[in-house]
KOLKOLSE-434245 format. One record per residue (C-alpha): residue in three letters; x, y, z. Coordinates in steps of 0.1 Angstrom, whole numbers, plus 5000, padded with zeros to 4 digits. Each point is the difference from the previous one (the first is absolute). Layout:
BEGIN
ALAXYZ
...
//
This chain:
BEGIN
MET044449582893
ASN503349945018
GLU503149844985
PRO500349635006
ASP502349935030
GLY503749984991
LEU499450104964
LEU502450305001
GLU502749805018
ARG499749714975
LYS500250244971
MET503050185015
ASN501849665004
ARG499749954963
ARG503150214993
ASP503449954988
ALA502250035031
ALA502950134980
ASP497950274984
ASP498850115034
GLU503550015013
LEU501250214971
VAL497150245005
PHE500850045037
LEU503750054993
ALA499150274975
GLU497450175021
THR501349965035
PRO503850005002
VAL501549945034
ALA501350315016
PRO503750015008
GLU500849965036
SER501350365002
GLU496650134989
VAL497849805024
LYS497850255019
PRO499650005038
ALA497349795015
ALA497450284999
ARG499350004963
GLU497350154980
VAL497549754984
TRP497449994973
ARG496749935016
VAL497749774979
LEU496349935009
ILE498649674988
VAL496250004999
ASP498549674991
ASP497649765017
ASP502149704990
THR502749925025
ASP501949804974
VAL500450324980
HIS501650175030
THR502349705005
ALA501049984964
THR500750374998
LEU502249985030
PHE501749704986
ALA500750184967
LEU501150345014
GLY500749975037
ASP503849974999
LEU500650244972
GLU501250364999
MET498950274976
GLN501950324995
ARG502249885029
ARG497149995025
PRO498349685013
LEU496249964998
GLU497750015030
PHE496649844996
LEU496750085015
HIS497049764996
ALA496350064996
TYR497649714993
SER497050224991
ALA499350344986
LEU498750115034
GLU503249895017
ALA502050184973
ARG498050325008
GLU501049985037
ILE503749954991
LEU499950294975
ALA498450235027
ALA503149955021
GLN502849964974
THR500850274975
ASP503549914988
LEU499149704978
ALA501949964968
VAL498049724983
ILE496649845005
LEU499549664985
LEU496249994998
ASP497649724991
VAL497050114980
VAL497549755014
MET499749965037
GLU496850055022
GLN498350124969
GLU500849994963
ASP501250364999
SER501450035035
GLY503550064986
LEU498850274976
GLN498150185027
LEU503149995022
VAL501950174972
ARG497550285000
HIS500350035038
ILE503850024998
ARG500150264973
GLU497050225007
GLU499249985037
LEU503549945014
GLY501750214974
LEU502949764997
SER501350084965
GLU503649875004
VAL499449645009
ARG500149764970
ILE497049774997
ILE500449664981
LEU496749824995
ARG500149624999
THR497149784990
GLY499549634994
GLN496850074980
PRO500550294975
GLY496549994989
TYR498850175032
ALA502150314992
PRO501250024964
GLU503650134998
MET499350294976
ASP497050125019
ALA501849985034
ILE503050194987
ARG497850264984
ASP497650065028
PHE502249965031
ASP503350165011
ILE502149685000
ASN503549944988
ASP499949654988
TYR497549714996
LYS501149645000
THR498349675000
LYS501349775027
SER500849734975
ASP502550244983
LEU501950095031
THR503049775001
ARG502650095026
ILE502150194974
LYS496950194987
LEU498950085035
TYR503450135008
THR500150204968
THR496650155006
VAL500750095036
THR503450144992
THR498550224972
ALA497350125024
ILE502650095027
ARG502150194976
SER496950194989
TYR499150065036
GLU503550135007
GLN500050234971
ILE496650145008
ARG501050055036
SER503150184989
ILE498150224976
ASN497450085027
ALA502750065026
SER501850234976
ARG496750184992
ARG499350055037
ARG503650125006
LEU499750244972
ASP496850135015
ARG501750035034
ILE502950184983
ALA497650254985
ARG498250055033
ALA503450035018
SER501150264975
THR496850205007
ASP500549965038
LEU503650114998
MET499150314980
LEU497950115030
ALA502949955024
HIS501250325017
GLY503850045000
LEU502949794989
GLU500249795032
ASN496449894998
PHE500449924963
ALA503149795008
TYR498249805027
GLY497149954976
ILE502449844974
ILE501149745025
ASN496549925014
HIS498449984965
ALA502749784986
SER499749765029
ALA496249984995
ILE500149974962
PHE502649744997
ASP499349815032
ILE503550055014
PRO501250085035
ASN499850365011
ASN503850045002
GLY501250294979
LEU501550344998
VAL500150304977
CYS503350194995
MET500850334984
ARG503450104987
ALA500650374991
HIS502650114974
GLY501850315009
PRO502150224977
ASP503249815008
GLN499149665013
GLU497349765009
GLN498650035035
GLU499449705023
LEU496849804999
PHE497250125023
VAL497349765012
ILE496750184995
ALA497849715012
ALA500749655014
SER497849725014
GLY500349655015
ARG503649915007
TYR501250324984
ALA497950225023
PRO502950105023
ILE501950184972
ALA497050224989
ASP500750374997
THR503849965001
ALA502950014976
LEU500749654989
GLY503850025004
ASP501949685006
ARG497549765015
GLN502149694994
ASP497249864979
ALA501749884969
ARG496949874984
LEU498150325004
GLU502950214989
ARG500449784969
LEU496450034990
LEU499950385005
GLN503250074982
PHE499249774971
ALA496650164995
LEU501450365002
ARG502949924977
GLU497949834974
HIS496950235004
ARG497849694998
SER498249765024
ILE501949695012
PHE498449665008
ASP502049725015
ALA499949745028
ASP500950265026
GLY497050224993
VAL498850284978
ALA501450354994
LEU497550224981
TYR501650304983
LEU497450285003
GLY501850254978
GLY501750335005
ASN498550345006
GLY501750345005
GLY503449855008
ARG498649735022
HIS499749624993
PHE497749765019
VAL500249635006
ALA497649775018
VAL501449675015
LEU497549725007
ASP500549665016
ALA498049774977
GLY500549695021
ARG499749794969
SER501249994964
LEU497850224978
ASP498849854967
ASP500050194967
ILE496550135005
ASP500750135034
ARG503150184987
SER498150154971
LEU497250125024
MET502650145023
GLU501550204971
VAL496550134993
PHE499650095037
CYS503450174999
ARG499150214969
ASN496850125016
ILE501850085032
ALA502650204981
VAL497350224985
GLY498450045034
LEU503450085015
ASP500550284975
ASN496650155011
VAL500949965037
MET503350174995
LEU498350284980
MET497550045028
THR502850005026
ARG501850274982
LEU496850204996
GLU499349955038
ASN503550125007
PHE499550304979
ALA496650075017
PHE501049945036
TYR503850045003
ASP502350294993
PRO502249924970
LEU503050175014
THR500249895036
LYS497749684997
LEU498250125031
PRO496250005001
ASN498650304982
ARG497250235011
THR497349774986
ARG501449705019
LEU500550205032
LYS496450124997
GLU498949634999
LEU502149925031
VAL498550295019
ASP496649884991
GLN500949665013
ALA501350155032
LEU496850215004
GLY497949694997
SER501949805027
GLN500750025037
ALA503550134991
ARG498550354994
HIS499950075038
ASP503850005001
CYS500950114964
THR501450324986
LEU500750124965
ALA502850244993
LEU501050184968
VAL503750104999
ASP501150264976
ILE503650094991
ASP500650375006
HIS501250204969
PHE500449694979
SER499050184968
GLU502950245004
THR502449705004
ASN498449834971
ASP500350314978
ALA503650075010
LEU501549654998
GLY497749844974
HIS497249764999
GLN502349704999
PHE501650115033
GLY496550075014
ASP498949654992
LEU503149865018
LEU499250225029
LEU496449875002
LEU501449644999
GLY502350095028
VAL497250135021
ALA497849704992
ALA502849765010
ARG500650185033
LEU496350005009
LYS499649644991
LYS503149905019
HIS499050175033
LEU496249984998
GLY499049744973
THR500149695022
GLN497250135022
LEU498350274979
VAL498750044965
ILE502150244979
GLY498750144968
ARG500750284975
VAL496850204995
GLY501650234973
GLY502850234992
ASP502250045031
THR497249895025
PHE500249675018
GLY497249835020
VAL500549815033
LEU497249795014
GLY499849795031
GLU500049985038
ALA499750355015
ALA502949965023
LEU502349914971
VAL498750274977
ASN501850255022
PRO500750334981
CYS503150075021
ILE501549664991
ILE499050034964
LEU501450354995
GLU503149915019
LEU500949764972
PHE500750304979
SER502550145024
ARG502949804985
PRO501150114964
PHE499249774971
THR502949894978
ILE498950024964
ASP502349944971
GLY503050095021
GLN498550325014
GLU498650065035
VAL496650165000
GLN498450135032
LEU496249995000
SER497250085023
ALA496449894999
THR496550115012
ALA497349775011
GLY496250015001
LEU498349745021
LEU496549865005
ARG498849775027
LEU497649734987
ASP498449955034
ASP496450134997
TYR500750124965
GLU496750004979
GLY501350044965
SER501449764974
GLY503549924990
THR499850284973
ASP498850245026
ALA502749905024
LEU502750074975
LYS498550344991
ASP499750095037
ALA503649895007
ASP501050224971
ILE498150295016
ALA502049955032
LEU503249994979
LYS499350334983
ARG499150155034
ALA503449875014
LYS501850164970
LEU498350345007
LEU500849995036
GLN503549865000
ARG502149804976
ALA501649695014
GLY497249975025
HIS496749815002
PHE496350065005
TYR497149775009
PHE496750034981
THR497150135020
ARG496350004991
SER499850384999
MET502749994973
GLY497949764980
VAL496950225004
ASP501950314988
ILE501549834969
ARG496849834991
GLU498150335002
ARG502750154977
VAL499549724975
ARG496250035002
MET500450384995
MET502349934970
HIS497449784983
ALA497250255008
LEU502250284986
ARG500449814966
THR496349964998
ALA499450375009
ILE502350104971
ASP498349784975
GLU496550095011
GLN500850385003
GLU499250025037
MET502750275003
PHE499550364990
VAL501750335003
VAL498950305021
TYR501550355000
GLN500850225030
PRO500450374991
GLN503250195010
ILE499350375011
ASP502050324998
LEU499950115036
ALA500250374991
THR497050004976
ARG498249695012
ARG499749904963
PRO500749654986
VAL503349964980
GLY500049624996
ALA499049675014
GLU501649685012
ALA498849674983
LEU499349745027
LEU499149634995
ARG497049855017
TRP498749645003
LYS496349935005
THR499149645002
LYS496849854986
ASP498450005034
GLY500450385002
SER502950015026
PHE503250194994
ILE503449865005
PRO502550275011
PRO503150074979
ASP502449935028
ARG498749645000
PHE500049924962
ILE502850224987
PRO502849815018
ILE498649674987
ALA499850144965
GLU503650105003
PHE501149665014
SER498249814973
GLY501050234971
LEU496450084992
ILE500850365007
ILE501650024966
LYS496749944983
ILE498050205025
GLY502350294998
GLU499950024962
ARG496249995001
VAL499950295026
LEU502650214980
ARG498049954967
GLU496750095016
ALA501350305018
CYS501650134968
ARG496849944981
GLU498050195026
LEU502550284999
THR499550034963
ARG496250025006
LEU500650285025
GLN502250194976
ALA497249974974
LEU497550145026
GLY502250315004
PHE502149915031
THR503250064982
ASP502250085030
PHE499049705020
THR502749755010
MET499449625005
SER502249845027
ILE500449624998
ASN501749765025
VAL502649764987
SER501049715022
GLN503649895005
VAL499449674981
GLN498450184971
PHE502650274999
ARG502949744999
HIS498449804972
PRO502350014969
ARG497150094977
PHE498750295022
LEU501350284978
ASP498749834968
MET496649955017
LEU499950375011
THR500850144966
GLY497549754984
VAL497250125022
LEU500850374994
ALA499949944963
GLU496849795002
THR498050245021
GLY501450334987
ALA500450125036
PRO502350315004
ALA503249875016
SER500650345017
HIS496849955020
ILE500849655011
GLU501749955034
LEU501449665011
GLU500249955037
ILE502849775013
THR500749935037
GLU503150125018
SER501149645004
ILE500049964963
ALA502050314996
MET502749885024
ASP500249644987
ASP503049994975
PRO499850384994
ASP502550004972
VAL497849774978
LEU497050205010
ILE501650334990
ASP500549874965
LEU496549864997
LEU498450325013
GLY502150204975
GLN498449794972
ILE496550055014
LYS500450375003
GLN501150024964
THR496449894992
GLY498850325018
VAL498549815029
CYS500550145035
ILE501349815031
ALA498750035035
ILE501449835031
ASP497249865022
ASP500049965037
PHE503150215004
GLY501550015034
THR499249645009
GLY503449874988
PHE503650115003
SER500750174967
SER503450134991
LEU499550374991
SER502849984974
TYR498249724982
LEU496750185004
GLN501550304982
ARG501349784972
LEU496649844995
GLN498750334986
ALA496549925013
ASP497350264995
ARG498049965032
LEU500149875036
LYS497049875017
ILE499850045038
ASP498749685015
ARG496750025019
ILE501749895032
PHE501950335001
VAL496950204991
THR498249855029
GLU502950095023
ILE500050374992
THR497250065025
SER501849805027
ALA501550205029
SER502949755004
ARG501550014966
GLY498150264982
SER500850084963
SER503749935001
ILE500249724974
ALA497350154977
GLU501850335002
MET503449844991
VAL498549834969
ILE498450324988
GLN503250195005
LEU502049724982
GLY497650014971
ARG500450384998
ASN503849985000
LEU500149734973
GLY497450184978
MET497449735005
SER496350035006
VAL498549855032
VAL496749835005
ALA498749915035
GLU497949695003
GLY497249915024
VAL498850365009
GLU496849955019
ASP499250335017
GLU500550384996
ARG502550035028
GLN502449764981
ALA499450194968
ALA500750345016
ILE503349875016
LEU501249854967
SER499150324982
SER501950215026
LEU503049774996
GLY500050074962
CYS498649674988
PRO498350084967
LEU497949694993
ALA497949755021
GLN497549724997
GLY497849835025
TYR496449965012
LEU499850375009
PHE499850084963
ALA498749684984
ARG499849635003
PRO501249774972
MET497249984974
PRO499349824967
PHE500850194968
GLU496550124991
GLN499650145035
LEU503450164997
ALA499150184968
GLY496950145016
TRP501850105031
LEU502750184979
LYS497350204982
GLU498450115033
ASN503450115013
GLY500850214970
VAL503249834986
ARG500950094964
//
C-alpha cells in the first residue's frame, strides 16, 4: 500500500526548527566568496523512484537547496520501476537512488535492485530503500539478500535524518568511486609500464610517457621530457627528447633560455631536489638518473591534483624510472651492436642493414657502396702508437662526415676501413680519395695519408647486404693488388672467382677430413744406367664422384687458407713412412724427394715438425730431399740461409725446384748450399725447339756442375729429350718416358722389376 498523501511532509514539519538549523550549519557551511566555483559545477545526481508524487515533492523540499561535499544535488524522478529502468539505461553517473520498495508490485523495488546490480552492473551507486510498510520487505531480510546500502521507513525520515542518510551515501559513493578510479589507474599504470617496456628507443619511450600520463590521469596532452647530462667538469644544458601539445615546437632541441620562467622553475627544482614537484603550475616528474644523465617529465595538469592522484603519479614515476633504466640499457646495447664505439659512426652490422634497405627500395637503381681503406695504416699505428692511431681514425671520420655526411651514409666497417653508401654520382671514388690529399693534423703533427677504394653498384645486384659488403671488399683487395691509392669496381666475374675459391676451400677441408687426398710417387732415373735412384712424392685429390682435381687448382688455395700446413705435414709423414718400408724391402740407396710450399716452409714450427716426423717414422735423413721453389730461395735469403743450415744439420738434403723460372742471385745460390737443382719442364720441352734449343737447360746443368750440385730434369717425355740431356751431362731425369706417378704398392713392384737394390 502507498503512504497516505502528505504523511512524509507532515512528519517532517514536526521538527524543532532550531535543531534543523544547527544541523544544517554543521553539515553544510556556506563557502567563502573566494571559494565559489564557476557556473559549470559538478553535481551529485540523485534518482528518486517512488509512485507517490508527494514523496518526490517532500524530498526536494528537504534536500533541494543543500550542498554536500561542496556540490549541489541534481534530482531525477521516476514514478515507477519501469520508468526507473528507462532512466538507468541512459544515465550511468548516479550517486544515490532513493527507492520505494512497493510500487507496481509489492517487490518492484527489490527487483529493481537486482536489475541495477546484476544486469546493469552499477556497483558504485548507493541505493537507499524507503518503505511505508516494512512488513512487505523486513529490514534484516532485505539487507541480507539485496545489495543495498540503507533501509529506512518513510516515517523515520525527518529532514535531518534524510539529509544525514543521503550525505552518508554520497560520501560512501565518493570513496568507492575514488577507490575504483585508483584501481583503474593502477591497472593503467601497470599496462602503461608494459607498453613502454616494448618501446624501441629513448625518443619513443619519452613520447610514451607523455601520452600514457595524459590518458591515465585525464589531463591535457601538453608535456615534455628533458634530459640533462653531467660531464666531467660541469652540467650540460637540458635537451628536449620529446614534446607534445603546446610544447611541440621545442621537441628535439636544447632547451636553453626559452623565457619560460614557470617551466624553468619546475625543471630546475625537480633536478636539484631529485624528486617530483606538484604545484598549481603543473607537475615535474623526476625520472631518475642513469649513466650520468638525469631525466624529468613536465606535464600540464590543468587542475589541482589531490593526494591520491599525486600518490599514483609517484607510482607511475617509479615504474617509468625502472623502464627508463631498461631503455637506456637497450640503447647502449644497440649502440654497441650497431655503432662504432670510437667514431660513433654506423658499424659493419648497421651498414649491412642500410644496404639491405637500399636493395629493397627504388633507390638501388642509383646507389653505390664504397669501402675506403687507409693505405699503410698499420705501419703508422705501430710506429706512432695506438692512441695516435685512434686520433687519426677520428680525424678521417670527421673529414668524411664533414664533406660527405650530409648526403651519404658514412660508416666504419672495421679497422682502418670506412664505408660510404648513397647516390652513385656522390659516391665518386675520385672525390672520396681526393679528401686524403690534404694532410691530417693529429696531436700537433701533420700526417699525409692515401686511401684505396673498392666499389659496388647496387643496380641489378642480386645479393644481400652481407654479400654486397663482401663483394665490395673483393673489389678493395683487387684495387690494392693493382695500385695503392686507386679504386676498383666489383664485377660479376670477380665474384665468381672468389666464390669458386671459397667453395674449393670448404671442399678442401672436407677432403682432408675424409682422406680424399693421397700420395703418388714418380721415379727419378739415372740417365746413364736407366735405373731408378729415387722418387718424388706428389699429392693427388680424387673426389667422391671419382674426378681428379689438379694440384695447380687446389695447392694455391691450400696455401692461401693455411691448410697447406696440415696437408704438407701429412705428405711428409707418409712419404717418410713409405721410404722406411722401401728400406726394409732392400731398396737402401733410394731417395725420397718431397715438395715443401712457401707457406709451410715459413711456418715457425717447420723445423720442429720435420725433426718430429723423422724421429716418429725412423726414416733415414740422408735419403730425404726437400724441394723448395726458386722463389722461396730468393725471398729474404739471409733468413733462409740460416734455416737451411739448421735443416741440413738433420742430414736432410735440399733441392731447388723449377730452377731457371726466377731471377736468382748466383752468389746467394752458392751460399744456400743446396744439394740439387731441378730443371723445369718448360726448358726440357724447349731443348728440341729449333729457335732456342737447349741453351737454358745447358746453362743449368753447367751451373750445377760448377757448384758441385746434382741436376734432375723434369718432364722428360721422349727419347730425343733424354738423349740431348744425357749428351749435355745431365745425370738424372723424371717423366712419362720412364714412369708415371703411381701409388706406393705399385711403386714397390715397379722397383723390383727394374732391379733397384
